[in-house]
ZAGU-710690 format. One line per 10 residues: their letters; for each residue z, x, y of N, C-alpha, C, CB. Coordinates in pm, whole numbers, plus 50000, padded with zeros to 5 digits. Atoms other than C-alpha are relative to their C-alpha. Glycine has a CB too. Example, Ala and Ser with C-alpha at 12.3 -4.5 7.8 and 13.67 -1.06 7.14 Angstrom:
2
as> 50000/50089/49881/50780/51230/49550/50000/50090/50120/50125/49901/50003 ~ 49994/49918/49881/50714/51367/49894/50073/49923/50109/49858/50041/50046
***
This chain:
143
mtkdnkqlyv> 49982/49978/49862/35900/93941/76678/49872/49970/50089/50044/50142/50017 ~ 50137/50021/49935/35573/93996/76887/49895/50101/49948/50011/50014/50158 ~ 50096/49906/50049/35256/94178/76819/50022/50124/50066/49861/49956/50017 ~ 49980/49877/49936/35361/94441/77062/50120/50068/49925/50025/49979/50156 ~ 49903/49940/50072/35653/94513/76833/49949/50117/49903/50067/49895/49926 ~ 50062/49905/50099/35415/94683/76591/49964/50142/50074/49861/49930/49936 ~ 50032/49869/49913/35352/94941/76881/50137/50052/50059/49889/49967/50132 ~ 49881/49956/49943/35717/95014/76941/50068/50092/49894/50088/49880/50044 ~ 49912/49912/50081/35905/95316/76806/50139/50013/50070/49933/50143/49980 ~ 49868/49985/49937/36278/95363/76846/50042/50150/49977/50109/49895/49936
iiplrsksks> 49938/49852/50007/36443/95709/76913/50149/49986/50001/49955/50098/50130 ~ 49850/49983/49990/36802/95776/76838/50012/50160/49992/50088/49915/49871 ~ 49972/49847/49990/36895/96123/76967/50141/50028/49957/49980/50056/50151 ~ 49858/49957/50047/37186/96288/76786/50009/50148/50010/50032/49954/49847 ~ 49971/49848/49989/37335/96625/76867/50130/50025/49932/50006/50054/50154 ~ 49885/49973/50084/37576/96784/76618/50119/50058/50049/49963/50076/49905 ~ 49902/49913/49946/37792/97007/76828/50056/49938/50119/49946/50133/50029 ~ 49942/50067/49889/37973/96763/77053/50122/50081/50050/50037/49857/49961 ~ 49873/49931/49935/38230/96929/77288/50124/49931/49997/49980/50026/50140 ~ 49875/50091/49979/38469/96637/77339/50054/49941/49883/49972/49888/50090
iknknflkvg> 49968/50050/50120/38464/96468/77008/49935/50039/49884/49994/49884/50006 ~ 50074/49938/50108/38374/96653/76693/49926/49887/49921/50097/50083/49905 ~ 50075/50096/50089/38098/96477/76492/50007/49856/50047/50055/50007/49856 ~ 49966/50145/49961/38134/96163/76711/49895/49904/49938/50002/49981/50165 ~ 50109/50095/50068/37803/96022/76565/50041/49937/49867/49868/50081/49969 ~ 49952/50029/50137/37977/95995/76228/50151/49939/49990/49992/50134/49918 ~ 49881/50052/50006/38302/95856/76334/49988/49850/49959/50068/50023/50126 ~ 50005/50136/50056/38368/95524/76151/50058/49896/50104/50081/49996/49864 ~ 49971/50112/49922/38373/95199/76338/49995/49885/49893/49898/49982/50124 ~ 50005/50089/50098/38481/94943/76084/49973/50066/49863/49902/49902/50034
kyplvvkcin> 50040/49939/50127/38321/95034/75752/49899/50111/50001/49950/49899/49917 ~ 50125/49906/49994/38038/95248/75875/50015/50096/50112/49863/49920/50022 ~ 49993/49907/49883/37988/95560/76089/49894/49940/50112/49961/50162/49951 ~ 50062/50055/49896/37854/95492/76434/49842/50001/49997/50049/50065/50112 ~ 50159/49999/50020/37491/95616/76364/49953/49903/49894/49947/50146/49956 ~ 50036/50089/50108/37475/95406/76041/50004/49849/50060/50104/50021/49873 ~ 49997/50125/49928/37587/95105/76245/49888/49973/50101/50125/49993/50068 ~ 50112/49991/49902/37337/95185/76517/49866/49953/49919/49986/50159/50061 ~ 50125/50011/50086/37054/95202/76255/49985/49854/49944/50007/50106/49876 ~ 50002/50129/50056/37156/94879/76081/49972/49888/50118/50140/49977/49925
tilksglgnk> 50029/50091/49899/37161/94699/76421/49856/49989/50045/50079/50031/50107 ~ 50139/49990/49969/36807/94815/76504/49912/49922/49881/49960/50160/50014 ~ 50073/50062/50112/36686/94711/76147/50010/49847/50004/50053/50053/49866 ~ 49962/50142/49979/36856/94371/76201/49912/49930/50097/50141/49990/50048 ~ 50077/50055/49888/36667/94324/76521/49849/49965/49970/50004/50100/50113 ~ 50142/50015/50037/36330/94365/76353/49916/50076/50101/49958/49849/49994 ~ 50072/49920/49902/36231/94590/76650/49940/50122/49941/50089/50038/50112 ~ 50038/49866/50021/36030/94899/76599/49919/50007/49864/50128/50093/50000 ~ 50072/49964/50120/35766/95013/76351/50053/50120/49939/49859/50016/50025 ~ 49933/49884/50049/35947/95345/76312/50127/50020/50076/49913/50120/50009
iiiatdskdy> 49867/49955/49946/36311/95459/76383/49997/50158/49983/50130/49928/49917 ~ 49998/49868/50005/36309/95827/76475/50138/50054/50034/49899/50050/50086 ~ 49867/49949/49985/36633/96013/76430/49968/50143/50042/50092/49987/49865 ~ 50027/49867/49944/36599/96318/76656/50130/50067/49999/49938/49998/50144 ~ 49879/49930/50015/36870/96551/76552/49976/50164/49984/50074/49938/49872 ~ 50011/49851/50009/36947/96927/76544/50065/50043/49871/50068/50073/50123 ~ 49918/49968/50123/37126/96905/76205/49947/49948/49879/50136/49951/50011 ~ 50048/50045/50136/36986/96899/75854/50111/49939/49926/49941/50116/49916 ~ 49894/50075/50067/37330/96787/75746/50003/49856/50044/50135/50064/50025 ~ 50016/50136/49960/37307/96485/75955/49888/49925/49927/49976/49997/50144
vkkinkffkk> 50116/50067/50079/36977/96399/75787/50057/49968/49862/49863/50099/49987 ~ 49945/50027/50136/37147/96427/75449/50095/49889/50008/50068/50123/49938 ~ 49913/50101/49989/37429/96215/75553/49951/49848/50029/50084/50043/50097 ~ 50063/50129/49957/37221/95936/75709/49911/49948/49868/49900/50027/50143 ~ 50089/50040/50111/36987/95948/75393/50084/49937/49898/49921/50120/49940 ~ 49927/50052/50104/37281/95859/75172/50020/49845/50019/50132/50075/49991 ~ 49995/50139/49970/37292/95526/75347/49865/49936/50003/50066/49980/50126 ~ 50127/50067/49989/36923/95468/75393/49885/50081/49920/49964/49985/50155 ~ 50101/49914/50091/36745/95638/75089/49862/49936/49989/50057/50016/49847 ~ 50133/50072/50011/36471/95374/75071/49932/49941/50126/50018/49890/49909
ekkliyflrs> 50057/50066/49878/36423/95280/75419/49882/50076/50040/50102/49991/50119 ~ 50132/49934/49965/36055/95358/75513/49989/49998/50154/49871/49922/49931 ~ 50025/49986/49863/36097/95302/75883/50052/50126/50069/50053/49888/50063 ~ 49935/49885/49956/36318/95609/75919/49916/50129/49995/50118/50016/49923 ~ 50073/49866/49995/36142/95937/76046/50121/50096/50056/49853/49997/50108 ~ 49901/49901/49956/36368/96254/76084/49916/50106/50091/50077/50073/49866 ~ 50059/49899/49912/36280/96487/76375/50099/50103/50032/49948/49941/50126 ~ 49898/49905/49980/36452/96816/76398/49981/50059/50153/49991/50115/49884 ~ 50003/49957/49848/36525/96899/76774/50002/50154/50007/50132/49940/50086 ~ 49992/49855/49975/36473/97238/76919/50142/50030/50051/49888/50048/50106
kksalpnskt> 49872/49969/49933/36775/97441/77037/50008/49972/50147/50030/50140/49981 ~ 50000/50030/49863/36665/97387/77384/50044/49851/50039/49864/50029/50050 ~ 49972/50143/49968/36702/97011/77354/50145/49965/49944/49884/49900/49933 ~ 49886/50047/50062/37028/97030/77161/50127/50071/50070/49990/50026/49845 ~ 49908/49937/49926/37226/97226/77431/50098/49882/50056/49928/50088/50111 ~ 49909/50110/49937/37546/97039/77568/49960/49952/50129/50139/50046/50019 ~ 50042/50046/49871/37383/97009/77901/49842/49953/49999/50026/50117/50104 ~ 50133/50047/50010/37036/96911/77765/49988/49859/50033/49949/50022/49870 ~ 50023/50145/49958/36888/96595/77923/49931/49929/49882/49908/49989/50136 ~ 50060/50077/50098/36783/96316/77693/49847/49996/50022/50061/49862/50001
evvisevigk> 50149/49992/49965/36436/96336/77861/49927/50119/49923/49982/50022/50160 ~ 50060/49883/50066/36382/96668/77696/49969/49966/49861/50090/50121/50004 ~ 50011/50038/50140/36439/96524/77342/49881/49906/49993/50133/49932/49943 ~ 50101/50088/49994/36199/96241/77428/49871/50070/50015/50023/49909/50103 ~ 50122/49910/49980/35930/96482/77544/49972/50073/49878/50017/50103/50115 ~ 50023/49944/50124/35970/96677/77231/49944/49917/49879/50119/50051/49966 ~ 50045/50097/50095/35927/96388/77012/49867/49949/50021/50086/49893/49996 ~ 50141/50045/49955/35625/96249/77196/49903/50115/49976/49996/49957/50159 ~ 50092/49890/50009/35474/96595/77189/49964/50046/49851/50060/50115/50077 ~ 50014/49957/50145/35509/96636/76799/49957/49903/49912/50117/50048/49947
infqevknll> 50029/50106/50082/35460/96306/76657/49872/49923/50046/50119/49913/49995 ~ 50115/50075/49971/35125/96114/76646/50042/49865/50058/49913/49983/49877 ~ 49956/50123/49932/35178/95840/76905/49873/49907/50027/50076/50038/50139 ~ 50116/50088/49968/34828/95682/76892/50010/49846/49987/49894/50040/49916 ~ 49992/50140/50016/34940/95355/76766/50128/49951/50078/50004/49962/49845 ~ 49878/50041/49931/35253/95345/76982/49976/49975/50149/50107/50105/49981 ~ 50012/50037/49857/35266/95161/77322/50131/50014/50061/49946/49858/50021 ~ 49857/49979/49939/35640/95164/77381/50107/50071/49926/50057/49874/50027 ~ 49880/49954/50063/35956/95352/77308/50120/49942/50051/50011/50138/50011 ~ 49862/50051/49984/36317/95233/77278/50083/50103/49956/50030/49873/49926
lvqatspaln> 49904/49902/50038/36591/95475/77310/50135/49929/49987/50004/50117/50102 ~ 49863/50060/50036/36923/95381/77151/50085/50104/49982/50004/49914/49877 ~ 49901/49894/50026/37233/95591/77173/50086/49951/49876/50094/50027/50134 ~ 49924/50030/50112/37427/95600/76849/50151/49971/50035/49987/50112/49903 ~ 49870/50007/49957/37754/95620/77038/50026/49861/50075/50029/50121/50087 ~ 49980/50131/49933/37735/95244/77152/50036/49901/49883/49865/49951/50086 ~ 49954/50081/50105/37955/95060/76896/49981/49843/50029/50146/50036/49974 ~ 50015/50141/49967/37912/94722/77081/49867/49959/49993/50050/49967/50128 ~ 50129/50029/50002/37538/94737/77031/49963/49867/49922/49935/50114/49948 ~ 50029/50124/50067/37403/94390/76934/49850/49977/49985/50063/49886/50075
ykdliygykk> 50130/50005/50026/37079/94324/76769/49938/49884/50089/49980/49982/49851 ~ 50043/50102/49906/37038/94003/76984/49968/50049/50139/50104/49898/50011 ~ 50020/49931/49872/37073/94211/77305/49868/50068/50006/50109/50101/50024 ~ 50119/49919/50014/36798/94452/77175/49880/49902/50014/49998/50080/49860 ~ 50113/50094/50000/36567/94152/77120/49978/49945/50125/50016/49893/49910 ~ 49993/50062/49868/36653/93990/77446/49932/50092/50102/50148/49973/50040 ~ 50052/49893/49916/36582/94319/77635/49855/50021/49982/50071/50125/49973 ~ 50140/49965/50034/36259/94391/77465/49903/49887/50038/49988/50032/49849 ~ 50070/50120/49959/36127/94034/77524/49986/49997/50147/50071/49877/49953 ~ 50006/49995/49862/36216/94074/77885/49898/50110/50055/50140/50023/50051
fiknnfdslf> 50088/49888/49966/36047/94406/77906/49856/49971/49983/50035/50118/49920 ~ 50139/50037/50040/35717/94262/77740/49959/49894/50111/49992/49936/49840 ~ 50030/50117/49914/35725/93940/77943/49969/50026/50137/50106/49912/50001 ~ 50002/49962/49858/35764/94104/78276/49905/50125/50026/50147/50033/50047 ~ 50092/49891/49993/35524/94390/78194/50059/50114/50081/49869/49954/50059 ~ 49923/49886/49937/35794/94650/78301/49944/50121/49947/50153/49997/49972 ~ 50034/49864/50057/35716/95024/78271/50129/50069/49949/49928/50093/50111 ~ 49876/49958/50069/36086/95072/78190/50101/49901/50023/50049/50134/50044 ~ 49884/50092/50002/36411/94894/78136/50118/50067/49952/49976/49880/49916 ~ 49878/49930/50026/36755/95026/78126/50103/49891/49986/50035/50104/50113
scy> 49885/50082/50032/37064/94844/77971/50125/50078/49975/49971/49918/49884 ~ 49859/49929/50017/37427/94950/77981/50107/49898/50007/50028/50113/50114 ~ 49886/50075/49980/37763/94813/77969/50114/50081/50032/50028/49922/49891
***
């Protein structure tokens, strides 16, 4: 990708106690659970030096590890209760991760929601190239 890619970390926030759809992060879309599809998409994009799974569930860590036992890019981060409440803002999780993990080599963060089944690796690459080329301080993508 680019030299800046080495300074990019990806954060995937996962909360285990969804009110509307129970365990929605592990609902299967095709052959794989949403979160596994999300991680595979990020890996296929080649973006990110590390992928941080920020979750409040050790069970989620075990389930994800079944699919990615040997993946060295994955880091698991246990969220606090404060950041895992139904009304907790995503920014709280991001702040927790930044506060606890050594980010000296990191220049940029990419936040990816696991519950986006249409996520495409080409869109991630396109967005990140646009972000770097235009020297943006942030970029938001949605559909």
